LOSEVEX-270995 format. One record per residue (C-alpha): residue in three letters; x, y negated, z negated. Coordinates in steps of 0.001 Angstrom, whole numbers, padded with zeros to 6 digits, always signed. Each point is the difference from the previous one (the first is absolute). Layout:
BEGIN
alaXYZ;...
//
This chain:
BEGIN
unk+064009+035435+022907;unk+000688+003529-001077;unk-000484-000132-003762;unk-003044+000987-002554;unk-002938-002697-000047;unk-000921+001521-003087;unk+003393-000349-002216;unk-000013-004042+001409;unk-003035-000589-001081;unk+000727+001602-003039;unk+003309-002543-000383;unk-002288-003036+001113;unk-002506+000923-002817;unk+002396+000768-003347;unk+002541-002401+001086;unk-000519-002815+002774;unk-003307-001031-001304;unk+000945-003040-001444;unk+001643-001464+002869;unk-002627+000195+003201;unk-002086-002544-002429;unk+003586-002184+000720;unk-000003+000206+003745;unk-003390-000307+000959;unk+000097-003229-002122;unk+003310-001337+002050;unk-001571+001897+003302;unk-002871-002641-000652;unk+001785-002823-001362;unk+002681-000085+003139;unk-002454+000436+002830;unk-002758-001512-001265;unk-002239+002241+001112;unk-002945+000012-002721;unk-002965+001860+002159;unk-000332+001796+003351;unk+000811+003693+000972;unk+002960+001429-001644;unk+001828+003936+001559;unk+002603+001472-002322;unk+002610+001470+002194;unk+000905+003609-001578;unk-001995-000455-002817;unk+000557+003299-002197;unk-002632-000259-002498;unk-000860-003845+000795;unk+001372-001072-002739;unk+001360-003356+000945;unk-003163-000215+002837;unk-002417-000092-003308;unk+002024-002519-001958;unk-000022-001913+003277;unk-003478-000110+000030;unk-000317-001554-004099;unk+001974-002841+001425;unk-002302-001680+001909;unk-003564+000010+001321;unk+000694+002559+002917;unk-002229+001362+002466;unk+001471+003243+000367;unk+002496+001955-000319;unk+001396+003340+002329;unk+002293+002906-000961;unk+002382+001121+002550;unk+002120+003428-001156;unk+002268+002382+002575;unk-001531+002037-002614;unk-003901+001191-000103;unk+000709+001741-003809;unk+001375-003828-000981;unk-003196-001415+001251;unk-002059+002057-001890;unk+001557-000939-003269;unk-000211-003508+001274;unk-003547+000793+000721;unk-000504+001598-003230;unk+001265-003271-001860;unk-001693-002382+001575;unk-003596+001717-001256;unk+001843+000795-003915;unk+000430-004425-000019;unk-003580-000721+001502;unk+001995-001159+003376;unk-001109+002477+002916;unk-002867-002518+001181;unk+002758-002388+000881;unk+001854+002687+001815;unk-000284-000190+003931;unk+001451+002830+000847;unk+003514+003090-000467;unk+001664+000171+003147;unk+002911+002942+000438;unk+002718-001093+002281;unk+003429-000721+000815;unk+000532-003725-000363;unk+003372+000266+002922;unk-003541+000701+002020;unk-002715-002031-000693;unk-002505-001646+001772;unk-003052-002116-001021;unk-002728+002702+000412;unk+001786+002689-001533;unk-000753-002642-003691;unk-003830-000928+001284;unk+000612-002600+002813;unk+000184-002665-001626;unk+002355-002581-000914;unk+001309-000643-003683;unk+000730-003246-002301;unk+002544+001866-001873;unk+002050+002778+000049;unk+002348+002117-003392;unk+002131+002809+000062;unk+002041+000293-002640;unk+002533+002999+000233;unk-000930+001592+003463;unk+002279-002170+001777;unk+003140+001403-000757;unk-001596+003397+001905;unk-000846-001781+003317;unk+002187+001679+002430;unk-000622-002816+002920;unk+000240-003518-001915;unk-000590-001851+002774;unk-003281+002126+001045;unk-000945-000098-003411;unk-000286-003461-000139;unk-000927-000901+003127;unk-002775+001745-000276;unk-000814-001547-004019;unk+000119-003152+001717;unk-002936+000683+003008;unk-002086+000981-002462;unk-000169-003156-001458;unk-002912-002321+000287;unk+001423-003761+001034;unk+001089-001325-003107;unk+000951+003127-001374;unk+002518+001256-002484;unk+002441+002964-000582;unk+001874+000847-003026;unk+002085+002874+000212;unk+002690+001431-002083;unk+000803+001165-003169;unk+000713-001378-004093;unk-001305-001092-003079;unk-001561-003461+001629;unk+000978-002646-002311;unk+003249-001303-001530;unk-001985-000366-002890;unk-000368+003450-000906;unk+003488+001812+000323;unk-000390+001493-003577;unk-002795+002217+001486;unk+002947+001813+002436;unk+001854+000596-003636;unk-002722+001545-001516;unk-001159+002202+003152;unk+003676+000947+000433;unk+000205+001291-003891;unk-003379+001438+000451;unk+001093+002360+002913;unk+003761+000730-001471;unk-002260+001032-002868;unk-002865+002428+002338;unk+003606+001440+002000;unk+001629+001205-003280;unk-003756+001743-001439;unk-000171+001866+002969;unk+003513+000931-000176;unk+001532-002316+002845;unk-002692+000517+002600;unk-002906-002739+000477;unk-000717-003344+000958;unk+003234-001761+002093;unk+000108-002982+002192;unk+000298+000208+003852;unk+003702-000041+001550;unk+000714-003202+001140;unk+002778+001860+002631;unk-003519+001641+001783;unk-001249-002702+000424;unk-001382-000848+003852;unk-000599-003961-000927;unk+002002-002219+002893;unk+002194-003234-001233;unk-001746-002991-001265;unk+000721-002391+003458;unk-001412+002923+001836;unk-003187-000411-001380;unk+000087-004052+000551;unk+000853+000905+003761;unk-002897+001911+000818;unk-002770-002102-002004;unk+001719-002450+001934;unk-000617+001823+003498;unk-003191+000511-001718;unk-000757-003482+000313;unk-000576+000313-004108;unk+001450-001144-002955;unk+001923+002048-002086;unk+002231-000493-003669;unk+002001+002332-001835;unk-000359+000227-003476;unk+002975+001849-002655;unk+001033-000790-002900;unk+000819+002635-003028;unk-002855-001034-001194;unk-002768+000637+002505;unk+001441+002192+002421;unk-000091-000312+003512;unk-002621-000370+001933;unk-001373-000964+003833;unk-002490-003085+000166;unk-001284-000770+003311;unk-002835-001753+001894;unk-001747-000385+002366;unk-000966-004174+001464;unk-003641-001027-001134;unk-001481-000096+003984;
//
């Protein structure tokens, strides 16, 4: 992705901390998944995966990121939060070439990812791979945003604090992802892809929640 994982983790800790429980709650409510094995793709410091663990009775969490330094940060955070026993594994790799053996060889009941999708060079390959990691009846929730239309004020607070931090640092510091650089495809392409794969897909896109692709594998 070409970014500094420690810088991004600092942004997540300083600014986005209130967002992850909101997103996690939305994920559990929309997917209906509250137990089983979870995979956080492009996990960074593990914030979303850890928040999801607290929303249900999940068996385990696996962490996946292209940057090993980010994975080290996530594993340390798991220990600090008393969640290390639930972290089944931490794996480095590219979502565009991800296959089940690379993440322990066992399928997942829930796959989540926030903020990583826009960087995936081959969107069709990445989503096809994630679909292949799902257990029968499993669901995926991938995209970016706040997670709830009811919490729009959180964004205003984050934007205000980001501006203050930049001012303190002479105009440098936390910044939002430049959407013009996103590798994401149009929504219909994702709908068509999962139809081809024999799965389900729903696009969630609104000002409050952000933009998410929710997909699933049919029960066996």
